[in-house]
C-alpha positions in Angstrom: 5.1 -14.5 2.9 7.8 -12.1 1.9 7.1 -8.7 0.4 9.3 -6.2 -1.3 8.2 -2.7 -1.9 9.7 -0.4 -4.5 9.0 2.7 -6.6 9.5 5.5 -4.1 11.4 8.6 -4.8 11.7 12.4 -4.6 9.0 14.3 -6.5 7.4 17.7 -6.5 3.9 18.5 -5.3 1.3 17.5 -7.9 3.4 14.7 -9.4 2.6 11.0 -9.5 4.4 7.9 -8.3 3.5 4.2 -8.6 4.6 1.9 -5.8 4.9 -1.8 -6.4 5.0 -4.7 -4.0 6.3 -8.1 -5.1 5.1 -11.0 -3.0 6.5 -14.4 -2.6 3.5 -16.5 -1.7 2.2 -19.7 -3.2 -1.3 -18.6 -2.7 -1.2 -14.8 -3.0 -4.8 -14.8 -4.1 -5.7 -15.9 -0.5 -4.3 -12.8 1.0 -5.6 -9.3 1.5 -3.0 -6.5 1.0 -2.6 -3.2 2.5 -0.4 -0.1 2.2 0.6 1.9 5.2 2.9 4.9 5.6 5.0 6.3 8.4 6.3 9.8 8.6 9.1 10.8 11.0 7.9 11.0 14.6 4.5 9.7 13.7 2.7 6.3 14.0 2.3 4.1 11.1 -1.0 4.9 9.4 -3.3 3.1 7.0 -3.4 4.2 3.4 -5.3 1.6 1.4 -6.3 -2.0 1.3 -7.5 -4.5 -1.3 -9.3 -7.8 -0.8 -7.9 -11.0 -2.2 -10.2 -10.8 -5.2 -9.4 -7.2 -6.0 -13.1 -6.4 -5.9 -13.2 -4.7 -2.6 -11.1 -1.6 -1.8 -10.6 0.7 1.1 -8.9 4.0 1.4 -7.9 6.5 4.1 -9.9 9.7 3.7 -6.6 11.6 3.2 -5.8 9.8 0.0 -9.3 9.0 -1.4 -9.6 10.2 -4.9 -5.8 10.6 -5.4 -4.5 7.1 -4.7 -5.5 3.8 -6.3 -4.7 0.4 -5.0 -4.6 -2.6 -7.3 -3.2 -6.1 -7.5 -2.3 -8.7 -10.1 -2.7 -12.2 -8.5 -1.2 -13.9 -11.6 2.0 -11.9 -11.1 2.0 -11.9 -7.3 2.2 -8.1 -7.2 0.3 -5.2 -5.8 0.5 -1.5 -6.7 -0.3 1.9 -5.2 -0.8 4.6 -7.9 -0.4 7.9 -6.2 -1.5 11.1 -8.1 -1.6 14.7 -7.1 1.0 14.1 -4.4 1.2 16.6 -1.5 4.1 17.3 0.9 2.1 15.7 3.6 2.3 12.4 1.7 6.0 12.3 2.5 6.7 9.1 4.4 8.1 5.6 4.2 5.5 3.4 2.5 5.0 -0.2 3.4 3.0 -3.0 1.8 1.6 -5.7 4.1 -0.4 -8.9 3.7 -2.7 -11.1 5.7 -4.6 -14.3 5.1 -8.2 -13.7 4.1 -11.0 -15.9 2.9 -13.6 -13.3 2.1 -13.9 -9.9 0.4 -13.8 -8.1 3.7 -11.2 -5.3 3.3 -11.5 -3.1 6.3 -8.2 -4.2 7.8 -7.0 -0.7 8.8 -4.8 -1.4 11.8 -1.1 -2.5 11.4 -1.8 -5.1 14.0 -4.1 -6.9 11.6 -1.3 -7.7 9.2 1.2 -10.4 9.7 3.7 -9.9 6.9 5.4 -6.7 5.9 7.7 -5.4 3.2 10.8 -3.3 4.0 9.4 0.1 3.0 10.1 2.6 0.3 10.7 6.3 0.9 8.4 8.8 -0.8 9.4 12.5 -0.5 7.2 15.2 -1.9 8.7 18.7 -2.1 6.5 21.8 -2.2 
């Protein structure tokens, strides 16, 4: 599975961005998807995950209520809508995928994902 993330940019605090992840997979609907981010000098951290069906979602506490993860299995895409951005959201954002055959969505460790996109930079100025 190949993933390509896009949509990052430089914004001001309080602004919104929508990240997209285009996936090349014959059976994208059989994969769970996650978004992670990594700031300079920090470990890669979990942001959000969505089950293969789109029915089950999971968020990091730091983004809950501000970010929304979604997917379109017909278009082999995933999205991360980010609202009310804060300077501490500044990081490189990665989309990731793993095979899944249930609605379990608590895949919060990078080690639980096999396939990764190249990352897109999000910078939030104060």
